C-alpha positions in Angstrom: -3.3 27.5 7.5 -5.5 26.5 4.5 -5.9 23.4 2.9 -3.3 24.9 -0.3 -0.6 26.2 2.2 -0.6 22.5 3.8 -0.4 21.0 0.6 2.4 24.0 -0.3 4.0 23.1 2.7 4.0 18.8 2.5 5.4 19.4 -1.3 8.4 21.6 0.0 9.5 19.0 2.7 8.8 15.9 0.0 10.9 17.7 -2.3 14.0 18.4 -0.1 17.1 17.4 -1.6 20.0 15.8 -0.1 23.2 17.4 1.2 25.2 17.0 -2.2 22.1 18.5 -4.0 20.9 15.9 -5.2 17.3 14.8 -5.2 15.9 11.3 -3.9 14.1 9.3 -6.1 10.3 10.2 -5.3 10.6 14.2 -5.3 12.6 13.3 -8.4 10.0 11.6 -10.1 7.5 14.3 -8.9 9.5 17.0 -10.9 10.6 15.0 -13.6 7.7 12.2 -14.1 4.5 14.4 -13.6 3.0 12.0 -16.2 4.1 8.5 -16.5 2.9 8.8 -20.1 1.3 11.0 -22.5 -2.0 9.6 -20.7 -1.5 9.2 -17.2 -0.6 11.3 -14.3 1.6 10.2 -11.5 0.1 9.4 -8.6 0.4 7.2 -5.1 -3.4 8.2 -4.4 -4.0 4.6 -5.4 -0.9 3.3 -4.6 0.1 4.4 -1.1 2.2 1.1 -0.3 4.8 2.6 -3.1 5.8 5.5 -1.1 7.8 3.4 1.3 9.2 1.8 -1.4 9.8 4.8 -3.3 11.6 6.1 -0.1 13.6 3.4 0.6 17.7 3.4 0.0 19.2 0.1 0.7 21.3 -1.6 -1.3 19.5 -4.4 -2.5 15.2 -4.4 -2.3 13.3 -7.2 -3.4 9.5 -7.2 -3.8 7.0 -9.7 -4.7 4.1 -8.2 -6.1 0.7 -8.3 -7.7 0.0 -7.8 -11.1 -0.4 -4.0 -11.5 0.6 -2.6 -8.8 2.9 0.2 -10.2 5.6 -1.4 -9.7 7.7 -1.3 -12.9 6.8 2.1 -13.3 9.1 2.6 -9.9 11.6 0.5 -12.0 10.8 3.2 -14.6 11.9 5.5 -12.2 14.4 4.4 -10.6 16.6 3.6 -13.4 16.1 6.9 -15.0 17.0 8.8 -11.6 20.2 6.5 -11.4 21.7 7.6 -14.6 20.0 11.0 -14.7 20.8 12.1 -11.1 23.7 9.5 -9.8 25.4 9.4 -12.7 25.0 5.6 -12.3 25.3 3.1 -15.4 22.1 0.4 -15.4 21.7 -3.1 -16.6 17.1 -3.1 -17.0 16.5 -7.2 -17.2 13.3 -9.1 -18.3 12.6 -12.5 -18.6 13.1 -12.3 -22.7 14.3 -10.4 -25.9 10.5 -10.1 -26.7 10.0 -8.6 -23.0 12.8 -6.2 -23.2 11.8 -5.0 -26.9 7.8 -4.7 -25.9 9.0 -2.9 -22.5 11.7 -0.4 -24.3 9.5 1.0 -26.8 5.8 0.8 -25.1 6.5 1.7 -21.4 9.9 3.1 -21.2 9.7 5.4 -24.8 6.5 6.7 -23.8 7.9 7.8 -20.8 10.7 9.4 -22.6 8.0 11.6 -24.2 6.0 12.5 -22.0 8.3 14.5 -20.3 9.4 17.5 -21.9 13.0 17.0 -19.4 13.6 13.7 -20.1 13.6 14.4 -23.7 16.6 17.0 -23.1 18.5 14.3 -21.2 18.0 10.8 -22.6 20.5 11.0 -25.7 20.7 15.0 -25.8 23.3 16.7 -27.5 27.0 17.4 -27.5 28.8 21.0 -27.2 28.1 21.3 -30.7 24.5 20.5 -30.8 25.1 17.1 -32.6 23.1 13.8 -31.1 25.4 12.0 -28.9 23.3 8.7 -30.1 22.8 5.5 -28.2 19.3 5.9 -28.6 18.1 2.4 -29.3 16.0 -0.2 -27.7 18.2 -1.9 -26.0 20.6 0.9 -25.1 19.7 4.4 -23.7 22.2 7.1 -23.0 21.1 9.2 -20.0 23.7 12.2 -20.0 26.7 10.5 -19.5 25.3 7.3 -18.3 23.7 4.6 -19.9 21.0 1.9 -19.2 21.1 -1.2 -21.1 18.3 -3.6 -21.4 18.7 -7.1 -21.1 17.2 -10.5 -21.6 17.7 -13.5 -18.8 17.9 -15.9 -21.2 20.9 -18.2 -20.4 22.0 -21.3 -22.8 22.3 -24.6 -22.7 25.9 -24.0 -22.3 25.8 -21.9 -19.4 26.6 -18.7 -21.4 24.3 -15.7 -21.7 26.3 -12.8 -23.4 23.9 -10.0 -23.5 24.3 -10.0 -19.8 28.5 -10.3 -19.4 29.4 -7.4 -22.4 28.9 -4.6 -19.9 29.3 -3.4 -16.3 27.3 -1.2 -14.4 26.3 0.1 -10.7 23.0 -1.3 -10.5 21.4 -4.1 -11.9 17.1 -4.5 -12.2 15.3 -7.8 -12.2 12.0 -7.4 -13.6 9.9 -10.6 -13.0 12.6 -12.5 -11.4 10.4 -15.9 -11.6 9.8 -16.2 -15.1 13.8 -16.1 -15.6 16.5 -18.7 -16.0 17.4 -19.2 -12.3 21.2 -18.8 -13.3 20.3 -15.4 -15.5 20.4 -13.2 -11.8 23.9 -14.7 -10.6 25.2 -14.0 -14.2 23.9 -10.2 -13.9 25.1 -9.8 -10.4 28.6 -10.2 -11.6 28.7 -6.9 -13.3 28.7 -5.1 -10.3 32.2 -6.1 -8.9 33.5 -3.0 -10.1 30.7 -0.5 -8.7 31.3 0.8 -5.3 27.2 1.6 -5.3 26.5 -2.2 -6.3 22.7 -1.7 -6.0 20.0 -4.7 -6.8 16.3 -4.4 -7.6 13.9 -6.9 -7.6 10.5 -7.5 -8.6 8.3 -10.4 -9.1 4.6 -12.3 -9.0 5.9 -15.0 -6.9 5.4 -18.7 -8.6 6.1 -21.3 -6.0 7.6 -20.9 -2.6 11.3 -21.1 -1.6 11.5 -20.6 -5.8 13.0 -17.2 -7.4 11.5 -13.5 -5.5 10.2 -16.0 -2.5 13.8 -17.0 -1.9 15.0 -13.0 -2.2 12.5 -12.4 0.1 12.9 -14.8 3.0 16.3 -13.4 3.3 15.5 -9.6 3.6 14.3 -7.7 6.5 10.5 -9.1 5.0 9.0 -5.4 5.2 5.0 -5.6 5.0 2.4 -3.2 3.8 0.2 -2.4 6.8 -3.1 -0.6 6.8 -4.7 0.9 9.8 -8.6 -0.2 10.7 -10.6 2.7 10.7 -12.9 1.0 12.8 -10.4 0.2 15.4 -7.2 1.6 15.4 -5.5 -1.4 14.4 -2.4 -1.6 12.0 -2.6 -5.2 10.3 -1.6 -6.5 6.7 -4.3 -6.6 4.3 -5.4 -10.0 3.1 -7.4 -11.9 1.2 -9.9 -12.9 4.4 -10.3 -8.8 4.8 -12.4 -8.9 1.4 
């Protein structure tokens, strides 16, 4: 078998569908988002630790992360896949309203521009060829589902109207530790009527026993291990190895 044949076989295996015909997240991303933005190709070559995260199907996934590790692109793909392939409504939450505005325009907008497929399903047209609307900074229509961008600020009185206005099947908490600590619980209540009720939370950690660290301690605490080419031992990479 040539290297090209092997690559084709591996790709075919990766692109297998679920029994209901739907694509899992990673093959969906390979097919639908070959470009993350007009200048950047999708590749996990330098982010092999994300392969398992893309393949995880747990109801709640929590990730303690360093900066620039590709997790925001994972969340963008997760949100788009949930709406497009699974028919879910998703709330994408960030710390501040300026974070929401910047992210929606500088990261999400270019993601749509880079994919001819996504350009046809975000907003889209009705049977009469008319645009269906809902293509705003804080609200995107993807087929018949909606992706809401919201910020996690809570008033002194404990109110967060932007998080209480819509029901959802999934919530995304991006940079959890920078949010008001009351915001995640308010956002979770929007899942009350969903049979799916998924949560995706990521953050650069700040202090132990706070924010993302609390959620991670409550999880099964999976960690990325690499194999030493010299002794064959699998181990977690730490700063001491550098």
